[in-house]
N, C-alpha and C positions, 0 to 999 in steps of 0.2 A: 741333076735331079732325076731320080728314078720314078717310074710310074708304079703304082700300087693297084693290083687288081683286088678289089674288096668283093666279098660275097654279096649276092642280092639282099640276104637277111641283114647284113651289116649296114649296107647302103640305106635300106629302109629304116633302120633303127636310127641311124645318124640323121637322115633327112627328117624323120618325125621329131627327133630332139631339136633340130634347128627350127623347124616349124613352130614348135612350142615356145622356143626362145623369141621368135619373131612376134608371136602373139603376145607374150609378156612384155616386150618392148613397146608394142603398139598400145597395150593397156597403160603402160607408164606414160607414154605420150599423150594419151587421152586424160590421165590424171593431172598432168601438168597443165593441159589446155583447160581443164575444168577447175583449176586453182585448188586442187585437193591438198589436204594437210601435208606438210613435209614429211612428217614421221611416216605416214602411210606410203609415200613415194619412196622413201629411203628403205622401208621394209621390202618393197617390191624390188628395188635395186639389188638388195642383198640376195634375194631369191634368184635373180638373173645371174648374179656373180656365182652363186653355188651351182646353178644349172650349167653355166659355161665351164666351170671347173669339172663338173661331172661328165661333160662331153669331151673335154680334153683327156680326162682319165680313160674314158672308153677307147679313144683313138690311140692313146699311149699303150694301153693294155694290148690292143690288137697289133700295134707296131712291135712291141716286144716279142709277142708270141708268134709273129710271122716274120716280118723282115729281119729283125735282129737275129732271131734263131737261124734263118736262112743264110745270112751273112756270116755268121759264126761257123756254120756247117761247111761253107765254101772257103773257109780260111781267112776271111776278111776280118782282121782284128782291129781295124780302124773303127769299127762300129762302137767299140767301147768309148771312144772319144765322142762320138756322136751322141750316145746316151748321156754321157757327163754334161755335154752342152745342153741337152733337152732339160735334164734336171735342174740346172742352173737357171734356166728360163722360167721354171715353175716356182722358184723360191720367192 
């Protein structure tokens, strides 16, 4: 497994996104503890699901535009298999 050096801006963006997710999950936890209506909880869970997918897409976009391109330029064609496996996981 290779290490990836992310820019400070990307690290901040990802960290902020994760902080928002944690806040959303804490909110859902409180809703459950307060016996809130199931529909309201499910709506919030849907929002978390979309937010996680957005975070994954941000990381995938960075991966393709940095790691994958670098590997292709260096002659590593095995990166295509890696990408196919990643896309299969997102289906």
